N, C-alpha and C positions, 0 to 999 in steps of 0.2 A: 632452591624455589628463587636464586637471582631472576631467572630470567621470568619470573610472575612478577615481582615485586619492584623491580629497577625500572621499567616501562611506567609503573604507574606515581612512580617515584615524581617523574619530571612535569615540569607544572603544564607546557602544553600538550602531551597527554591525559592529564585533569582536565583540563578545559576538553578534548577533544570527548574523555569518556563521559563527562557531565552534559553535552551537547547530544553526543550518540543517544541517549540517557531519554533526553527529552525529546527528539525527531524522534522515538522508541514510542512512546508517550502518544505522541501527535499522532502516529501514521498508525497505530494500534485504536484509537478512537473511530478514526475516517475509516482506516483500513475494514472494519467488520463492519461497518454500514457500506461502503464497493463492495466487497466480499458474498453481503446477502443481498445487494441490490442488483451484482451483476456488471458491476462499472471498471470493469479491471481493464477493458481494451480503451474506454474512454481516459482514463487515468493516466494511459501510459500514452492516450496522443495528447493530454492536456503538458504532461511534462514536455516531449519535445517540441508543442506547437509553442510553449514558449522562448524557442531562440529565436523568432525575428523581432521580439520585444527587446529580447536581452542586448541582442547585438545592436541595435539600435539605439540603444537607450547608453553603451556605451560610445558610441561612437558621440554620441552629443554629450557625453562626461555626467549624465543624470545617472538617478536611483536605478541600479541593477534589476531591484525586487520591482519597485513601481511596472521598467517595463515588460518584465516578464510576466507579473497580475496584468498589465492592459493586453499584452500578448493572447494569454488565457483566455480570458474573455471571452475577446474577439473569436477566441477558436471555436468556443460553445456557442455562441452565437450561429457563428457558422453554420454546425452543424445540426441548432434548431432551427434555420432558415432553411437548408437542404432537406430538413424530414418536412416540414411544414410545407413548402413551396413544390415539394415531387413525390411520386409514387417509390419514392426509394426509402429502404431502411435506415435505421440510425446509424445500423453497425457501415453502411455503406458512405454515409455524410464524415464519418469518423474516419473511413479511412481515406478522403479524399481530401478531409483536412488536414489530415496529418501527412501524409505523403507532401499536400501544398505547401504548410504552413513550416513545413523541416527544410521544403526547398528553398524556400523566402532565404528563412535564415543560412543557409549555406551560400546562399546568392549575395546576400549582405555581407556576410563575412568573406568571402573572398574578394571582395572589393577592398579590404582591411584587411593585410597581411599582417600588420602586427599582432591584431584580433588572436592569431595561432594558439599563441601560448593560454589567454584566455582563455579561449573554446576550451582547451581540454580542460579547465578546472570547472569550467560551467558543464562537460558533459560527464565527468567524472566523480567532482567535486574535491575537495582538501578540509576535510574533517581535521586534520593537525593542526589548520589554521585559524582555529577559533576563537574567536576573541569572545570578551565578556558581553560587547554588545549583543552578537551572537547568541550566546544563553539567554540573555534578556528577551532577545526576541520573541526566541523558540519556546520562553516559561509564559511569556502572555499571548501565544500561539496558540500552544498546551492548555492555558482554563480557558481561553475563549472558546475552543473548540471542547474542552469540556462540559462549558456552560451552556452550549447549543443543546447537547446533545442531551444533557440532563433538560432542558426545558425543552426540546421536539423531541423526544422520548416516544411518545405516545405515538406522535405523525410518522414519524421515522419506520415504527417497525408497523405501522399498516401497510407505510409506503412498501416496505420490500416482502410483505409477504405477500400482499394482493391488493394491486393499486384499485380497483374498482371497488372490494369493503371501504378501503378507504375513504374515497368515495360518499358511500351509502352510512361509513359512521360521523361524518360530516365535516372531516379532513380535509386542505384541500391538496391535493396532490402534485400535483402540477406546481404549487408555492411549494413543497416539502421537496420538490428534486429540484428547485434553485437554489433550495438552503443547501440542501445535501450537497451540490455541486459547488457551495460557494466555502465550503469545510473541503471541500479536495485541491482546489485551489490554493485554499489557506496553506494546504501540508507541503503540497507542492512545492510551491512560492517560499515558503519557508525553509523548506529541509534543503531544496536545491544546493544553495550555498554550502551546505554542508558535505552531501553524499553524492548533487550532481544531478542530473533530469534522468540518467540512465539506470543510476543507483537507486531512486528515491521509489522508482518503483517497486524495486524486491522488499525495503522496507512496508511498502504501504499494503503490499497484498502477500507477502509471503508470512509473517508472523500472525493473521491474521486469517490467512484460509489452512495455516497449523491449526491454530488455536480453535478453527472451527471442526476438525479430524475430531476433537473430546468430544464432541456434541453435547456443549454445555450450552446456558443460557446467553443470549447476549450480553450482558454486562461481564459476565464468567468471562467468556469470549474476549473480551478486553480486555482484564486481567492478565490471562493466559498472554493474550498477542503482547502485554506490553512487555511480561515474566523471558518470553522469548526472544525480543527485540535488544534486551539488556544482555542478556545470555549470547548474543550473539555479537554485541558490541565491546562487552568486557574482552571476553576472546580473541574476537578479529584485531582488536589494537596490541592482545600478546602477541598473537601469531605475526600480525604486521611487523612487530618491531622485532621478534625474532627473526624474521623469513625475510625479513626488508622487500616486504608486500607493499601496493597502496593498501592504505585504511581505510578508505572507504569501499572498495571494491570487496576487499578480504571480508567489511563487517555482511555489505549486502551478500553476495556470497554464503555466507554461513548463513544467514534466512534463508534463503534457499535450500541449501543443505537440509536444515535443520526438518522442513517439510517431507521432504521425501524418505530422509531415514523416519521420521515418527511413520507416512503415510505406507514405509515398507513393514515397519512391525505391525502395525495394525493390521494392515493387510494378512501378513502372516497370522497372527492371536487369529482373525476370523476362519481364515483357512484351517485352523486347530481346532477349533472350535465347531465347527462344519462337521468335521470329520468325527468327532468324539460323539455325536450328535447323531449321527449315522450310526454307527455303533451300539448307540443304547437302543433296547429293545422299546418298542410301542406297545405300551397296558390297553387296556380295553378305556380304559377312562381319559388317554392320552390322544385317541382317535377324533375325538370331535376336537380337537384344539384344531384352528387353521393352519399353523406350519404343521401341522402335522396329517391335513387331508390329502395334499399331494405323495408324501411320502408313500403315506397308507397305503394308496390305492395303485402308487406303482408297484409296490410289494406286494398286493395280493388281485 
């Protein structure tokens, strides 16, 4: 059991563990709404679109998170402007800003060669370097996301299922969408220091998408997504320590792997149940059932 206990006894691994667990809570809260709303592409674009702001903040010796947040806001504003002032879809605007902001960031970085090492940390994160300040910030971010999710629960639910009905029920879908975008920015900005912009997308979407496969309620999905994020964090840190791999990438990779494993198991079970249903004879009282009408007409 030394392979399991040894890494967890090291102080910086313990901080990384708590940081990963806090990130998992934050990403589960926000990621559940992202998955239900279909905002995965936008979330990925925001995470990449932060690069210009981070690069400028670095060159000006300013706070990197402030630069990241400012860049993310510009990204969202640009997408909204393209969608509002042209006949193009939101996806097209996201794609344009995605490439444009990323290209601008790379151009800025290329002008400062000393930024290369820090760029690697920006893209892939460094969970093992988490500090107590990072933990406090993540705790506040998770608490804030929890509060907003509770206060705006009903508007969020109405928005993700039917925007037109949300308007009918007296909610303000545009304002609700802006609030949800704010939570996405918060999750990405708060997490990129730990797992990087390329990997925060994995923790933001993968556990929530996996939880969605269980078909539970929204609150239960958030809890399941949190537990999946915690398991990916613990296993990822242990594997990283023993296999000498990048901790952040290992955690995010395991989060994605969980989705495919559970999706494959669920698909296998559904196929097995379908075969069992085909073998069972249909009685007169079963013919009226909607699920059996097609099968009855095919057989007779």
